[in-house]
N, C-alpha and C positions, 0 to 999 in steps of 0.2 A: 695277495689277493684281498685280504681284509682291508688293507689300506686303500686299495683302488675303490672298493665298495664304499668306504668311508668318505673318500674324496668325491665320488659321484653323489652320495647322499648330501654332502656339504654343498655341492654345486646346485643340486635340485632344491635344497632348502634356501639357498641364496636367491635363486630364481623365484621361488615361491614368495620369499620376503619382498623382493622387488615388485612382484605382481600385486601383493597385498598393499604395498605402499602406493602403487599407481591407482588401485581401486579406491583406497582411502582418500587420495587427493581428488579423484573424480567425484567421490561422494560428497566431499566438502564443497566442490564447485556446484554440484546439483542442489545441495542444501541451501547455498546462498541464493541460487536462482529461485528455488521454491519459496524462500522467505520473501524475495522481491515480488514474486507473483502473488503471494498471499497478501502482502501489503497493498498491492495494486487492486486486488479484488476487494479488500476491506474498504479502501478509499472509494472505489466505484460503488460499493453497496451503501456506504455512508452518503454519497452524493445522490444516489437514487432515492434513499429515504428522505433526504432534505427536499428534493424535487417533488416527491409524492406528497409530503406535508404541505408544500407550497401550493400544489395543485388543489389539494383538498380544502385549504384555506380560501383560495380564490373561488372555487366552486361554491363554498358556503356563503361567501360574500355576495356572489352573483345571485344565489337563491334568495337571500334576504333582500337584496336590492329589487329583484323581480317581484317579490311579495309586496314590498312597499310601493312599487309603481302600480301594482294592480289594486292597491288600497286594502290589501289583506294584511293588517298588522296584528293578526291573531296568532298566538302560539298554539301549536298543535302537537299531539303526541308523536307524530311521525318526524318532527324536526330533530335534527341532531343537536347534541349539546353545543357544538361549535356554532351552529346557526343561532341558537338561543343566546349565546354569549355575544354574538355580533349584533343581534337585533336590538338589544337594549343594554345600556351600561350597568344597570343594577340587577340584571338577570343573575349574575354570579352570586349576589347576596341572597337572592331568593333560593337559588339552588343550594347554597351553603346552609340556609335555614332548614332545609329538608335533608341535610347531611348527604348531599350529592356534591362531592368535590371538596377540596379544602384540606383534607387530611389523608393519611395513608390508608386508613381502613374504609373510607367512604369515597375514594377517588373514582372518577369516571373517565372514560376515554372520550376525547373530543368528537370522534366519529360515531359514537354510540347514540342511538335514537333515545328519546326521552322515555318511550314506553319500555324499552329494554332495560334502561338504567333503573327505572322504578321497579320493575319486576325483580331485578337482581338484588336491589337493596331494600326491598319491602316498603317502598314509599307509595302513598296514595297518589296515583297518577292524576285523578281529577282535581284533587286539592292543589297539586303542584301547578298544573296547567291553569287552573283558576287564579292562583296567586300571580303567575307570570302575566296573565291577561289583565290583571289589575294594573300592572305597569303600563300597558298600552292604553287602557282606559284613562288613566291619569295623564298620559302624554297627549292623547287626543284633545282633552279638555284644556290643557295649558300649553300646547305646542306653540312655539313661536312661528314667525313668518318664514324662517329658514328651514323648518321641518326637522330640526335637530332634536333628538330625544331630550326631554327635560328630566331632571332627577326627581324622584318621588321620595318623600320622607318615609323611611321604613323604621318601624320600632326595632330597637336593638335588644329588647328583652321580651320574652314570651312568658306570660304568667299562666300557669295551669292550676286549676283548683281541684 
């Protein structure tokens, strides 16, 4: 009798081992599928991010073009950083002189409005907008026939007494 119980236990253990092996192989298949789906989701998310950035860039370019067609070449606090950078080639230098962009601790998001960026970084908004508008005043006085922005000489050193 003990040998029959031992044989039955051995058969049950063998069936259990077979069942575990089958479950393990199904788990491996499911893991491979899940990895494939995760990669597809990551790729789709990456593509959506690229498309969103492209749309934001296009919208900013259209807003700047619309402002220029309306004759409104004035920088305003509601403009995004991206729009400011598109509006004039030297706007990036002006932003950097106010420590907005250019390094890791003063970085700004392109979709961020000037007013928000100034509040976040403790920058005088009126001084920044005034300096940006100096670029457009210089451009209006020396703009060529093609309407392309002309570079304005900016000092590279600020002396404080």
